[in-house]
N, CA, C and O atoms as CSV, one atom per row, in Angstrom:
chain,resi,resn,atom,element,x,y,z
A,1,MET,N,N,-48.186,16.140,-30.446
A,1,MET,CA,C,-46.210,16.254,-29.921
A,1,MET,C,C,-45.830,15.697,-31.581
A,1,MET,O,O,-46.322,14.751,-32.197
A,2,LYS,N,N,-44.953,16.509,-31.931
A,2,LYS,CA,C,-44.288,15.245,-32.603
A,2,LYS,C,C,-43.370,14.716,-32.262
A,2,LYS,O,O,-42.916,15.115,-31.190
A,3,LEU,N,N,-42.518,13.400,-33.074
A,3,LEU,CA,C,-42.198,12.938,-33.122
A,3,LEU,C,C,-40.323,13.214,-32.962
A,3,LEU,O,O,-39.504,12.824,-32.129
A,4,VAL,N,N,-40.249,13.781,-33.790
A,4,VAL,CA,C,-38.521,14.184,-32.669
A,4,VAL,C,C,-38.541,15.242,-31.659
A,4,VAL,O,O,-37.578,15.883,-31.239
A,5,ASP,N,N,-40.051,15.357,-31.252
A,5,ASP,CA,C,-40.058,15.826,-30.037
A,5,ASP,C,C,-40.312,15.064,-29.327
A,5,ASP,O,O,-40.545,15.515,-28.206
A,6,LYS,N,N,-40.392,14.032,-29.429
A,6,LYS,CA,C,-40.154,13.096,-27.775
A,6,LYS,C,C,-39.047,12.258,-28.372
A,6,LYS,O,O,-38.329,11.688,-27.550
A,7,LEU,N,N,-38.839,12.120,-29.359
A,7,LEU,CA,C,-36.639,11.680,-29.111
A,7,LEU,C,C,-35.389,12.387,-29.172
A,7,LEU,O,O,-34.255,12.068,-29.530
A,8,LYS,N,N,-35.898,13.407,-28.733
A,8,LYS,CA,C,-34.782,14.347,-28.275
A,8,LYS,C,C,-34.919,13.147,-26.466
A,8,LYS,O,O,-34.309,12.127,-26.147
A,9,GLU,N,N,-35.941,13.920,-25.773
A,9,GLU,CA,C,-35.778,12.715,-24.484
A,9,GLU,C,C,-35.038,11.496,-24.742
A,9,GLU,O,O,-34.396,10.972,-23.831
A,10,TYR,N,N,-35.080,10.916,-26.109
A,10,TYR,CA,C,-33.285,9.280,-25.815
A,10,TYR,C,C,-32.443,9.708,-26.668
A,10,TYR,O,O,-31.829,9.044,-27.502
A,11,GLU,N,N,-32.391,11.032,-26.437
A,11,GLU,CA,C,-30.774,11.285,-27.452
A,11,GLU,C,C,-29.718,10.279,-26.064
A,11,GLU,O,O,-30.048,9.905,-24.938
A,12,ASN,N,N,-29.018,10.200,-26.477
A,12,ASN,CA,C,-27.424,9.156,-26.029
A,12,ASN,C,C,-27.566,7.634,-25.054
A,12,ASN,O,O,-27.106,7.032,-24.083
A,13,GLN,N,N,-28.791,7.567,-26.391
A,13,GLN,CA,C,-29.193,6.198,-25.205
A,13,GLN,C,C,-29.976,4.946,-27.104
A,13,GLN,O,O,-30.622,5.252,-28.107
A,14,TYR,N,N,-29.394,3.715,-26.600
A,14,TYR,CA,C,-30.364,2.718,-27.441
A,14,TYR,C,C,-31.317,2.080,-27.804
A,14,TYR,O,O,-31.906,1.373,-26.986
A,15,LEU,N,N,-31.803,2.166,-29.356
A,15,LEU,CA,C,-33.067,2.422,-29.885
A,15,LEU,C,C,-32.652,1.321,-30.951
A,15,LEU,O,O,-31.511,1.034,-31.313
A,16,PHE,N,N,-33.854,0.775,-31.364
A,16,PHE,CA,C,-33.450,0.466,-32.580
A,16,PHE,C,C,-34.959,1.726,-33.107
A,16,PHE,O,O,-35.972,2.213,-32.605
A,17,ILE,N,N,-34.168,1.746,-34.455
A,17,ILE,CA,C,-35.430,3.009,-35.398
A,17,ILE,C,C,-35.566,2.163,-37.249
A,17,ILE,O,O,-34.734,1.914,-38.122
A,18,ARG,N,N,-37.099,1.962,-37.117
A,18,ARG,CA,C,-37.249,1.775,-38.625
A,18,ARG,C,C,-37.379,2.442,-39.293
A,18,ARG,O,O,-38.605,2.548,-39.268
A,19,TRP,N,N,-36.894,3.394,-40.318
A,19,TRP,CA,C,-37.940,3.759,-41.657
A,19,TRP,C,C,-37.617,3.875,-43.229
A,19,TRP,O,O,-36.499,3.419,-43.467
A,20,ALA,N,N,-37.964,4.126,-43.819
A,20,ALA,CA,C,-38.525,4.440,-45.479
A,20,ALA,C,C,-37.155,3.228,-45.667
A,20,ALA,O,O,-37.474,2.040,-45.708
A,21,THR,N,N,-35.920,3.547,-45.755
A,21,THR,CA,C,-35.594,2.343,-45.962
A,21,THR,C,C,-34.599,1.176,-45.392
A,21,THR,O,O,-34.301,0.153,-46.008
A,22,GLY,N,N,-34.402,1.337,-44.822
A,22,GLY,CA,C,-34.542,-0.009,-43.887
A,22,GLY,C,C,-34.315,0.745,-42.360
A,22,GLY,O,O,-34.352,1.975,-42.335
A,23,GLY,N,N,-34.085,0.004,-41.123
A,23,GLY,CA,C,-34.323,-0.080,-39.873
A,23,GLY,C,C,-32.941,-1.326,-38.975
A,23,GLY,O,O,-32.659,-2.513,-39.131
A,24,GLU,N,N,-32.463,-0.302,-38.134
A,24,GLU,CA,C,-31.382,-0.483,-37.830
A,24,GLU,C,C,-31.080,-0.447,-36.109
A,24,GLU,O,O,-31.656,0.531,-35.631
A,25,TYR,N,N,-30.346,-1.235,-35.077
A,25,TYR,CA,C,-29.926,-0.899,-34.040
A,25,TYR,C,C,-29.074,0.015,-33.563
A,25,TYR,O,O,-27.946,-0.478,-33.589
A,26,GLY,N,N,-29.049,1.604,-32.947
A,26,GLY,CA,C,-27.218,1.846,-32.584
A,26,GLY,C,C,-27.527,2.545,-31.323
A,26,GLY,O,O,-27.646,2.066,-30.195
A,27,LYS,N,N,-27.686,4.341,-31.909
A,27,LYS,CA,C,-27.674,5.283,-30.942
A,27,LYS,C,C,-28.062,6.218,-30.803
A,27,LYS,O,O,-27.225,7.074,-30.519
A,28,LEU,N,N,-29.195,6.571,-30.880
A,28,LEU,CA,C,-28.784,8.056,-31.371
A,28,LEU,C,C,-28.519,9.226,-30.696
A,28,LEU,O,O,-29.011,9.515,-29.605
A,29,MET,N,N,-27.453,10.164,-31.570
A,29,MET,CA,C,-26.174,10.699,-30.697
A,29,MET,C,C,-27.439,11.685,-31.329
A,29,MET,O,O,-28.476,11.238,-30.840
A,30,TYR,N,N,-27.669,12.540,-31.985
A,30,TYR,CA,C,-28.704,13.956,-31.525
A,30,TYR,C,C,-30.085,14.150,-33.097
A,30,TYR,O,O,-30.082,13.992,-34.318
A,31,VAL,N,N,-30.845,14.476,-32.256
A,31,VAL,CA,C,-32.425,14.844,-32.909
A,31,VAL,C,C,-32.452,16.875,-32.640
A,31,VAL,O,O,-32.357,17.591,-31.643
A,32,GLY,N,N,-32.694,17.230,-34.659
A,32,GLY,CA,C,-32.947,18.332,-34.887
A,32,GLY,C,C,-34.510,18.163,-35.319
A,32,GLY,O,O,-35.238,17.171,-35.374
A,33,ASP,N,N,-34.768,19.822,-35.660
A,33,ASP,CA,C,-35.878,19.692,-35.917
A,33,ASP,C,C,-35.957,18.328,-37.674
A,33,ASP,O,O,-36.973,17.738,-38.042
A,34,ASP,N,N,-34.825,18.259,-38.217
A,34,ASP,CA,C,-35.291,18.093,-39.617
A,34,ASP,C,C,-34.932,16.103,-39.846
A,34,ASP,O,O,-35.478,15.217,-40.503
A,35,PHE,N,N,-33.879,16.148,-39.006
A,35,PHE,CA,C,-33.046,14.984,-39.329
A,35,PHE,C,C,-32.167,14.903,-38.239
A,35,PHE,O,O,-31.378,15.747,-37.814
A,36,VAL,N,N,-32.576,13.025,-37.590
A,36,VAL,CA,C,-31.199,13.093,-36.845
A,36,VAL,C,C,-30.439,12.246,-36.448
A,36,VAL,O,O,-31.088,11.380,-35.862
A,37,GLU,N,N,-28.697,11.894,-36.463
A,37,GLU,CA,C,-27.549,11.856,-36.261
A,37,GLU,C,C,-28.712,10.168,-35.257
A,37,GLU,O,O,-29.614,10.186,-34.420
A,38,PHE,N,N,-27.945,8.972,-36.021
A,38,PHE,CA,C,-27.347,8.285,-35.707
A,38,PHE,C,C,-26.701,6.807,-36.520
A,38,PHE,O,O,-26.666,6.285,-37.634
A,39,ASN,N,N,-26.184,6.549,-34.920
A,39,ASN,CA,C,-25.024,5.736,-35.643
A,39,ASN,C,C,-25.167,4.051,-35.363
A,39,ASN,O,O,-24.481,3.675,-34.412
A,40,ILE,N,N,-25.791,3.208,-35.908
A,40,ILE,CA,C,-25.422,2.219,-35.956
A,40,ILE,C,C,-24.532,0.845,-35.598
A,40,ILE,O,O,-23.304,0.910,-35.536
A,41,ILE,N,N,-25.265,-0.411,-35.365
A,41,ILE,CA,C,-24.214,-1.188,-34.198
A,41,ILE,C,C,-24.490,-1.859,-34.804
A,41,ILE,O,O,-25.673,-2.169,-34.947
A,42,ASP,N,N,-23.396,-2.463,-35.524
A,42,ASP,CA,C,-22.957,-4.467,-35.939
A,42,ASP,C,C,-23.282,-4.973,-34.857
A,42,ASP,O,O,-22.506,-4.872,-33.907
A,43,VAL,N,N,-24.262,-5.512,-34.746
A,43,VAL,CA,C,-24.684,-6.236,-33.310
A,43,VAL,C,C,-24.375,-7.292,-33.485
A,43,VAL,O,O,-25.342,-7.973,-33.141
A,44,ASP,N,N,-23.402,-8.080,-33.908
A,44,ASP,CA,C,-22.907,-9.086,-34.015
A,44,ASP,C,C,-21.069,-9.511,-33.581
A,44,ASP,O,O,-20.440,-10.565,-33.487
A,45,THR,N,N,-20.650,-7.673,-33.367
A,45,THR,CA,C,-19.763,-7.401,-32.719
A,45,THR,C,C,-19.818,-6.336,-32.048
A,45,THR,O,O,-18.817,-5.669,-31.786
A,46,MET,N,N,-20.677,-6.122,-31.784
A,46,MET,CA,C,-20.915,-4.944,-30.853
A,46,MET,C,C,-19.957,-3.445,-31.166
A,46,MET,O,O,-19.234,-3.110,-30.228
A,47,SER,N,N,-19.936,-2.812,-32.060
A,47,SER,CA,C,-19.052,-2.461,-32.721
A,47,SER,C,C,-20.027,-1.186,-33.509
A,47,SER,O,O,-21.111,-1.434,-34.036
A,48,TYR,N,N,-19.438,0.117,-33.467
A,48,TYR,CA,C,-20.057,0.869,-34.046
A,48,TYR,C,C,-20.116,-0.075,-36.089
A,48,TYR,O,O,-19.332,-0.949,-36.459
A,49,ARG,N,N,-21.542,0.670,-37.140
A,49,ARG,CA,C,-21.108,0.021,-37.413
A,49,ARG,C,C,-21.114,1.434,-38.850
A,49,ARG,O,O,-20.769,1.247,-40.017
A,50,GLU,N,N,-21.583,2.667,-38.279
A,50,GLU,CA,C,-21.212,3.546,-39.919
A,50,GLU,C,C,-23.056,4.412,-38.934
A,50,GLU,O,O,-24.043,3.934,-38.376
A,51,THR,N,N,-22.468,6.043,-39.311
A,51,THR,CA,C,-23.403,7.493,-39.055
A,51,THR,C,C,-24.349,7.417,-39.650
A,51,THR,O,O,-24.096,8.044,-40.679
A,52,VAL,N,N,-25.439,7.015,-39.720
A,52,VAL,CA,C,-26.330,7.241,-40.939
A,52,VAL,C,C,-27.428,9.356,-40.305
A,52,VAL,O,O,-28.013,9.879,-39.357
A,53,LEU,N,N,-27.055,9.581,-41.479
A,53,LEU,CA,C,-28.661,10.449,-40.915
A,53,LEU,C,C,-29.306,10.556,-41.136
A,53,LEU,O,O,-29.444,11.015,-42.269
A,54,ILE,N,N,-30.833,10.176,-40.079
A,54,ILE,CA,C,-32.110,10.559,-42.097
A,54,ILE,C,C,-33.723,11.471,-41.624
A,54,ILE,O,O,-34.331,11.994,-40.690
A,55,TYR,N,N,-33.755,11.237,-42.675
A,55,TYR,CA,C,-34.946,13.322,-42.511
A,55,TYR,C,C,-35.212,12.431,-41.477
A,55,TYR,O,O,-34.990,11.220,-41.472
A,56,SER,N,N,-35.879,13.362,-40.289
A,56,SER,CA,C,-37.540,12.643,-40.119
A,56,SER,C,C,-38.381,12.447,-41.138
A,56,SER,O,O,-38.134,12.017,-42.265
A,57,PRO,N,N,-38.968,12.647,-40.863
A,57,PRO,CA,C,-40.000,11.985,-41.924
A,57,PRO,C,C,-40.815,10.687,-42.813
A,57,PRO,O,O,-41.856,10.414,-43.411
A,58,LEU,N,N,-39.171,10.014,-42.299
A,58,LEU,CA,C,-38.986,9.243,-43.442
A,58,LEU,C,C,-39.162,7.811,-42.028
A,58,LEU,O,O,-39.755,6.732,-42.048
A,59,ILE,N,N,-38.014,8.773,-40.545
A,59,ILE,CA,C,-39.206,7.439,-39.838
A,59,ILE,C,C,-39.910,6.758,-39.550
A,59,ILE,O,O,-41.013,7.304,-39.557
A,60,LEU,N,N,-39.965,5.674,-39.237
A,60,LEU,CA,C,-41.657,4.724,-38.977
A,60,LEU,C,C,-42.154,4.975,-38.016
A,60,LEU,O,O,-42.879,5.836,-37.516
A,61,GLU,N,N,-41.500,3.781,-37.710
A,61,GLU,CA,C,-40.695,3.722,-35.428
A,61,GLU,C,C,-39.680,3.183,-35.414
A,61,GLU,O,O,-38.961,2.769,-36.323
A,62,VAL,N,N,-39.529,3.165,-33.589
A,62,VAL,CA,C,-38.967,4.096,-32.941
A,62,VAL,C,C,-38.787,2.566,-31.765
A,62,VAL,O,O,-39.856,1.975,-31.916
A,63,THR,N,N,-37.947,1.781,-30.763
A,63,THR,CA,C,-38.840,0.903,-30.549
A,63,THR,C,C,-37.195,1.055,-28.963
A,63,THR,O,O,-36.182,0.355,-28.960
A,64,ILE,N,N,-37.510,2.033,-28.030
A,64,ILE,CA,C,-36.626,2.251,-26.952
A,64,ILE,C,C,-37.206,1.520,-25.987
A,64,ILE,O,O,-37.819,2.208,-25.171
A,65,GLY,N,N,-37.234,-0.352,-25.685
A,65,GLY,CA,C,-36.814,-1.702,-24.903
A,65,GLY,C,C,-37.491,-1.715,-25.217
A,65,GLY,O,O,-38.282,-0.972,-25.796
A,66,GLY,N,N,-37.292,-3.548,-24.613
A,66,GLY,CA,C,-37.164,-4.727,-24.811
A,66,GLY,C,C,-36.653,-5.157,-25.321
A,66,GLY,O,O,-36.167,-4.436,-26.193
A,67,SER,N,N,-36.170,-6.797,-25.385
A,67,SER,CA,C,-35.029,-7.712,-25.062
A,67,SER,C,C,-34.031,-7.086,-25.487
A,67,SER,O,O,-33.230,-6.340,-24.925
A,68,ASP,N,N,-34.210,-7.698,-27.264
A,68,ASP,CA,C,-32.399,-7.557,-27.861
A,68,ASP,C,C,-31.962,-5.402,-27.440
A,68,ASP,O,O,-30.831,-4.993,-27.698
A,69,ILE,N,N,-32.652,-4.773,-27.053
A,69,ILE,CA,C,-31.871,-3.462,-27.002
A,69,ILE,C,C,-31.426,-4.157,-25.791
A,69,ILE,O,O,-30.355,-4.739,-25.966
A,70,ALA,N,N,-31.810,-4.247,-24.884
A,70,ALA,CA,C,-31.031,-5.002,-22.646
A,70,ALA,C,C,-30.437,-5.663,-23.239
A,70,ALA,O,O,-29.405,-5.729,-22.572
A,71,ARG,N,N,-30.265,-6.405,-24.274
A,71,ARG,CA,C,-28.607,-6.889,-24.495
A,71,ARG,C,C,-28.008,-6.302,-25.338
A,71,ARG,O,O,-27.009,-6.911,-25.721
A,72,ILE,N,N,-28.210,-5.237,-25.868
A,72,ILE,CA,C,-26.695,-3.980,-26.710
A,72,ILE,C,C,-26.628,-3.893,-25.291
A,72,ILE,O,O,-25.790,-4.647,-24.796
A,73,VAL,N,N,-27.329,-3.126,-24.429
A,73,VAL,CA,C,-27.276,-2.428,-23.415
A,73,VAL,C,C,-25.953,-3.032,-22.672
A,73,VAL,O,O,-25.087,-2.242,-22.296
A,74,ALA,N,N,-25.797,-4.479,-22.454
A,74,ALA,CA,C,-25.974,-4.885,-21.724
A,74,ALA,C,C,-23.994,-5.375,-22.714
A,74,ALA,O,O,-22.991,-4.661,-22.694
A,75,GLU,N,N,-24.130,-6.549,-23.300
A,75,GLU,CA,C,-22.625,-5.953,-24.293
A,75,GLU,C,C,-22.016,-4.499,-24.944
A,75,GLU,O,O,-21.164,-4.205,-25.783
A,76,VAL,N,N,-22.602,-4.047,-24.395
A,76,VAL,CA,C,-21.688,-2.967,-24.344
A,76,VAL,C,C,-21.160,-1.358,-23.298
A,76,VAL,O,O,-20.647,-0.246,-23.418
A,77,SER,N,N,-21.930,-2.586,-22.005
A,77,SER,CA,C,-21.892,-1.506,-20.912
A,77,SER,C,C,-20.914,-3.563,-20.337
A,77,SER,O,O,-21.568,-4.145,-19.471
A,78,SER,N,N,-19.789,-4.233,-20.758
A,78,SER,CA,C,-19.560,-5.502,-20.017
A,78,SER,C,C,-17.758,-5.060,-20.913
A,78,SER,O,O,-16.636,-5.460,-20.603
A,79,GLN,N,N,-18.236,-4.013,-22.170
A,79,GLN,CA,C,-17.314,-4.324,-23.127
A,79,GLN,C,C,-16.162,-2.926,-22.925
A,79,GLN,O,O,-15.011,-2.920,-23.361
A,80,MET,N,N,-16.832,-1.789,-22.151
A,80,MET,CA,C,-16.718,-0.647,-21.587
A,80,MET,C,C,-15.312,-0.762,-19.908
A,80,MET,O,O,-15.311,-1.339,-18.821
A,81,SER,N,N,-14.503,0.025,-20.549
A,81,SER,CA,C,-13.324,-0.004,-19.544
A,81,SER,C,C,-13.804,1.064,-17.462
A,81,SER,O,O,-13.914,2.287,-17.553
A,82,VAL,N,N,-13.928,0.665,-16.537
A,82,VAL,CA,C,-14.174,1.640,-15.949
A,82,VAL,C,C,-14.170,3.355,-15.645
A,82,VAL,O,O,-14.731,4.073,-14.816
A,83,GLY,N,N,-13.088,3.619,-16.948
A,83,GLY,CA,C,-12.500,4.909,-17.472
A,83,GLY,C,C,-13.661,5.535,-17.971
A,83,GLY,O,O,-14.145,6.648,-17.764
A,84,ASP,N,N,-14.133,4.230,-18.930
A,84,ASP,CA,C,-15.168,5.135,-20.376
A,84,ASP,C,C,-15.410,5.675,-19.480
A,84,ASP,O,O,-15.020,5.528,-18.322
A,85,ASN,N,N,-16.899,7.190,-20.466
A,85,ASN,CA,C,-17.252,8.607,-20.437
A,85,ASN,C,C,-18.516,7.329,-21.476
A,85,ASN,O,O,-19.518,7.773,-22.037
């Protein structure tokens, strides 16, 4: 199984991705055959800082769970109003 095949299961979820030139926390928006779309979150303000398109072979590490991810999910959830989807 390829990494991109596994990542497709985690679209629209928060995670940490480390790639050849950086690593950030964010939300995985789209997984294609040759790239992923990733919305980076500024962990201090809990707002989206930028969207990056990462060439799939450059991805070195993906962290799906953990205390930092749980904190980000809790922070983002607390800022959502009842009507947000």
